[in-house]
Each structure stands twice: as structure tokens, then as C-alpha cells.
N, C-alpha and C positions, 0 to 999 in steps of 0.2 A: 629167453636165452639165456645159457650158461655163464657161469665169471668169466669163461675163454674156452676156445675149443679144443678139445683133445690134438695133441700133436698130429694124428693123423690126419686130422682133417687140414691141416697146415700146407699139406700140398696140393697143388692147384687142383687138379682132379676132386681132392677129396674136400676141397674148400668150397668148390662151386656146388657141389653137391651136398653140402651143408648147408649153401646159401639158399639152396631152392626154397625152403619154406622162410626165408627171412626177408619177406617183401619184395620177391622176384629179384634179390641180390645176383641169383644165377645168372639169370635173363639177360642182367646188365652187362656182364661180361666184364667187368671193372673191379676185379680182385688183385690183391698182391700175392705172391706166392712165399713160401717160407722164407723166413730170413729178411722180411721187409724191403726186397730188393724190387724195383718195378720192373715189370716186363717189357719189350719193345713194342708190342703190340697194343691190344685196347687197352691195356692197362695204366697206360703211358699219360701223365700230367698233359692236357691240352694246351697249359700255357706252363711254362717253366719257372718262368720269374714272375713272381707277383710281387704286388705291392699294398702292405697291410698299413692303414693310418691308424694312428693312437696319438691320444693324449697326453701329457708328461703327468702321468699318476702311476703309483706303483702297481695299480692290479694292470698296467700293461705290461708287467716281467713277463707272462708266459711269452706273448707274441715276441720281445725282446730275446729272452733266451733262445727260443726256438730257431732264431737265427745264429746270434752268436755262438752258441754250443753246436749248430751243426744237423740240429736234427732233421732241418729241413731236406738236406740233403739227402737224406735216409730214405725219402720218399720222393725223390727226382725232382724238387722245386727249391728255388732260390727266395727265401723271404727277403724283401726290402722294408724295414719299418721306416715309415713316412710320419714324422711329428708335424702336427695338425697345432693350429692355434685355439679352435673353438669347436665346441660340438654342432654348430651352425656350419661350419666349414667342412665335418667330417660329414654331415648329410649332405651337403651340396656334393660334395665328392665322391661320396658312393652313388648318388643317384645319376652324375652325369657320366659315370665311369672312369673319374681320373681315379678312384683306388679300387683295386680288386675286391678289398674286403676293408674291415677295420675291426678295431678293438672300440666298445660303443655300447654306449647305454643302452640296458634293454628297451625300456621304455619308449625311447628316441625311434626304435626299428620299428615298433607296432604303430606309432603314430604317422609315422612316413608311410606307412603302409595303408594307413587309413586316413590319410591326409590330413591329420591335424598336427601342427607342428613343422608343416612343410608342404610342398606340394606332393599329391598321392604318387606313391610309387611301390608295386608290389615289392616285397621285403624277403628276405631270409635269416634266419637265426641259425646259424651253423652248430654252435656250440655254447656252454654257459664257460665264461673265462675264471670267474671268480665269485666266493661266498662272501659276505662280511666287509668290514674293514675302512668302513666310512664312518662319519660322526658328524655331529653338530656342534659347532663352535659359538659360544656365546663373546661377546665382546667384555672387557676389563670394566668398562662405562656401565654396563648391565650389571656384574658383578657388585659394583660400588652401591646399586642402588638394591641389594639383595637379591637379584635375580641369580639363582646358580644352578639350579634345575627345573624340570618341568611347572610341578607345582608353585615355586615361589616365581617364577618368570610370568606365571597368569596372574598374581597377585600385583606385580607391576606395573604389566600391560592395562590390567584392569583400571589403574590408577587415572588411564590417561593422560599422564604428563605431557606426551609426545609422540608423534606417530615413530613408532619403530620398524626398520626395514631389515627385511631376512632376504638374505642372497641364495638362490641354487641356481644349478648350471646349465637347464634345458626346461622348457615346458612339461613335454611329457615324460621326462628323464628320471630316473631312480632318484636321486637328489631332491628332486622337487617332491616326490611322493614320502620321502621319507620324510622330509619337514613338513610336509603338511599332516600325514598322520600322525606325529609325533605332537605338534601343537593341538592338534583337534583333540587327541587323546587327553589333552590336557585343561579343555575348553576352551581353546584359542583357535577363532576363527581364522586359518591362513589368508582369507581376502578381506575378511570385514575387519577384524583386529588390528591388524598389520599390513604393512606394504610388501611385496615380496617383488625383486628383480632379479633378473641373470645377470649373470658373471662367468666367464670362463674358468676352470679352475685355478690355473695359475697366476690368475689376477687375485685371487678371494683376499688373501693376505694383506697386499698392498691396498687394496681398497677399503679392508676393514682399517687399516692402521690411521687412514685418513678420514676416516668416520661416515664411509659411506653407507654401511650396513652395520646392525648392531648383532646379528648371527649369520651362521651361514650354514649349508649341508654343504659338504665335497668330499670327495675321497683324499685316501692319505697320498703323499705326506703333507697335506696343505693345514691339516688340523694340529700335528706335532708339530709344525713350523709356525703356528699362531704360539704356541706355547714357549718354545724357544725363544720366539724374538718377543714372549711376555707384552702381548697385545690381546691376549683371548685364552679361553680356556675350554675342555672338553665338556659340554652340559650331558651329554649321553652318545654313545656309541651305535652303529646302524644295529649291530648284532643284537643291542640289549632292545631294540625297536622289533626285530625278526631276526631270530637265531639262524644262521646259516642262510640269509636271504639270498634271492639271486641277485647279482650286479650287472659286470658287464659281461656283454656276450662279442662272439665272433660273426659280425654281422656282414651280409653281401646282399647285392638285388636276389629276387626271386629269379630274373633271366642267368646270372652269372652261373648260380646251383645249379640251372638246369641245362644250361649250353657247356660247363665245366665241370661236370659232375667227377672227373678224377683229380682234377685240380684241388676243388673242394674238399673232398676227401682228404687228399696228400694235406692240405692247411691243417684239417682237423688232427691228422694222423701225429704231425710234426711238435703240433701246440701240446695236444694230450702227452706226449713224451716229455716236453718241456716243464708241462704242470707238474707229473709224476717227478720229475727231477727235483723241483724247486722244494716239493713239500716232503722229499725222502730223507731231510736231515735239517739242523740250524745249520750246519756250513754252507750247505749250499744256498738257503736263504740268505745268509750272509754274504756270498757271493753275489747272489742276485742282487743284493742292495747297492754293492758296489759298481756292480754293473751298469745300473739302471740312473744309478747318481749322475752319470757324466753328463756333461753339455747337451751331449745329442740325444739324451733320452729326456729325463726328470729333470736333471740341471739344480741338484741342490745338495747339502751336506748327506755325506753317506750315514751320517748316525741317526738324522733324521728320519730317514727313511727306514735304515736296519731296524731301530728300536720296536717299532711298534709290528715291523716284519715279522720278528723273532717273537713278539707277543708280551715285549714289555712295556706296560703302559703306564702312564703316569697322564693326570687329569689338570694340571697347572694349578690347582687348589691344594695342593700337599698331599695327594692320594697317589701313590705307586701300587701297582699290582699285575700279576701274570696272567695276561688274559688267556682262557683255555678258547677263546670262539674267534680267535684273530683272523686276517687275511689267509684263505685256504684254496688253491689252486687247483687240487687234484682232490686230497682227502679220503684217500682210498679208492677213489672213483666215484664218490659221490656228489662232487661239484658240478660235473661238466655236462651232466646229460639234459639237452633242453626241456624240462617236463613241460608238457601243455598246460598244466595246473598254473606254473609260472609265470608264463606268457598271459594267462587269464586274470591274474591278479591285478596286471597292470591296466588291463583293460575295464576293470572294475572301479579302479581309483581315476582311469580317465573319466569314466561315466560319473561317479562320486562329484569331482570337482565340476562339471560343466563343459570339458574338452571335448567329450562325447555328448550330443546332445539327445540321442537316443541309444539303448541298449541295442546292442548288436548281438549276432551268433558268437557268443563269445570261444566256444567250442572249435566251430568253424575256422574262424579268424586262427588261432593257435594252431590248428591243424595246416593251415595253409602256408604258415610262417617259418613254425618251428620244424627242421629237417629231422624229425625223429629216425628215420631210415637210413639216411646217410649218416649221420652221428652212430649209428647201432654197428654200419658195415666198418667206420673208422675204429669204433672201441674193440671190436672183434680182431683186427688186425695189431691193433697194439696191444692188447691182452687186459682191457680195462673193462671192468665189470658195468653191466646195466641194469636199472632198477628193472622191477616186475612190471610196473605201472606208470604210466604217465603222468600220474598224479601224486602229490604228495602230500600231507596235511602239516599246519604249522599253525601255532599260538602266537598272536603278535603282545604286543604292550600292552594293551588293551582288554586284554584276556579273552577277544574274539578269534575265533576259531575259522582258517580257511583251508578249505579242501577241494574247491573247484567244481564240487557238485551242482551247487544252484547259484551261478555266479549273479544273475539278474537279482535275486533277492538278497543276496551278500551287498551288492554294488547300492541298493536301497535302503540299507539297515542302518546306515549311521545316522546319528544325531546330530552331526555337524556334516554338512555337504553345500554345494554350490544351488 
């Protein structure tokens, strides 16, 4: 698909002709005419008020701003962001229909689809919400023992003076995978050498303060909050583990995406618009930080969110820097496409750590979950570019390249695995 259609194709007639070769878009009869206004007929969203769950994290911003800035109205829907207490709660409410969709961990959606990390439910990834912007925080107690990065942490753990506990946010989720990958890259077995527990994101800081864990992986602003509260420091950012890694997605059940395609497309359009707006300027990012800091959303100090939101990082050990790979919501359209290879990567890690007991058809699962054609339709409407391939290539912190070509071999290739 070209970066965006010529203006002549944005008339309803022209758009449907152009759509004929795009996975049957024309046959669906669900396109938006020029100007982004929904027609009264088949284009109309089946559900006009949608409830989208979120966890208090900076990367919920595009969902919140789609509602606050009125991007949802442009596409004929009203988004009501619903603040949730834990990822398990999000999982359950998605599965039982209490939420139409959610800002959710990539790996949670895949785990639910396969019946790991919860009862089996066919799921859908509608779009990627953000890249980057998570971190691993270590306690001041570990710093006092000389552990300030992966290599020095490995030396401290090897002494076996105590059992060290690390927290992540959900067993099949992104933070668990970043934590395990980073530990294993430094020859620390995340299951044999340390204990790991699940803690909801907003509770990380409080739990570290009382000594319930020695380290954790979570999204912002809860890593920066630990520095401000002087209870911990950033050992590594997740963009240093995998630059421009997939993180949260807009997830729904497969049933919702199939039954209400116009509504699903409208949600993607509205959140894409919000994503473009957030990434358009530092001023927009600052306004976003001010908005999501409110009690009804993330509920923390604006500056705790804003600093890393605009790429101004400190690690709590005296280092400050301008981070070029900070949290991205759009990045000229590179963030939001639901790459099949991204979803497959999480499956390889689920297999690596024994969450999946045997290999699956990695590509078939990704194709079933990631609604690439629905996303392409929305991107065409909004004017967002789409990549030429459903796969992308990345080199992770240990130097291993992931390209999605041989997932079974990749999953089995790691020295440290379950």
C-alpha cells in the first residue's frame, strides 16, 4: 500500500475502487468518505459508545487523549476510558465483555488466546499503542551491595547471600519477558537464581519501599517515581534491551472485532489520530503528561510523567541524558502497525520459559490475532503509512537477531531457558 491514497481515491466511489485489492476492503462496504465523517449507512459504527480499559501507566496516553481531545467524535464514537486495578482484571473484563477493548500488554493477549495466563479466549490485536518507555528498577539495597547493572547484579546474586525477589506485572506480559530476557542475557536464570512475583504496576513503588522485592520491571512513570522517592534506580531501559520494541496494544476479543468491524476501525482511527498528535511536538507531549497525571488516570505528579515522556532521563545514580528512544506513540507511523513478527516474538518467549509446553504454529497464531487488514483500512483513512512487510528485524541486547523467519529454531536457541 502506498503511504496514503491520492485525494481522488478519498471520495466514496474512488475509495471503494481503490479498496478492491486491499484484502476485500471494498466488499466490506465499511469505508469512510472524504473528511472523516461517518455515513449514515453501512459505514456507521455498530456501537457508538465504547468502554476501553487502561492501567495507570504513561503508555495509556493515546487512549486517554483520543477521548479528551475529541478525536473519537470525528469517527462517530465516544470513548470512555475505564481505569482498571490490575492486568488480571483487564484480562477478565475483556473476556467477559465488560470492556469493549483495552490498553493491554501484548503478551497478555497472546497468552489468553492460547489459554495460558487465563482461560482460553480468541483474541484480537487491533494496533500497537507504543514502543519503548519501560525500565527495570533495582533497589537501593542492591546498589549498596554493588549491583548497579546486569553484570554487577549477576555477581551479587552468585554469592547466594539471600534469595532475591523480582517483580513483573503479568506472567505472559511484556514486563515479564523484558525482565527474564535481561536477566538471562547476564547469565541469571529468572526461575532458578531468583524468585519472581506478580505485582500490579501502580503498586510497584510501595512494595519496593517495604522490601517486598529487590527489583522490578514496569512501565513509566513507576520507574521514575522510584528515583524521585529515593527507593531505587534504573538499571536498564527496555529500549536498551530492544530498541523500538512493541509494548502495549489495543486489544479486544476476536468476537468483538468480527461482530463490530466499523466500531473497531473507528477506535483505531481515533487512537491513531491521538498518537500522531502526541508525537507531533514536545508541547503536545507536555500537555499529555499534564492530562494523564490526573487522579482519574495515572494519579501522580506531572513532572514524574513529563520528564521521561519528553526524553529527559536520569538513572538515580547521578547520570542524566536526553534519550532518543523514549516512549513513542506514532513515530511517523512506525509504531502502530501490528507486525506479525512482534506477536510471534512473544510466543517464542512463552515457549522459552515453559509457559507454552510445545511449539505452536507461530505464524498462524499471529495471523489469527493481529488484525492487519483492519489496521490498514484505518491507516488509509487517517493517512498513516503502513510497512511493506508484516515482519521486521531487530537485534536485542544479547546480540541475537529476531526476524520472525524461524521462530521454532529461535525459541530453542537460548542457553538459559525453562
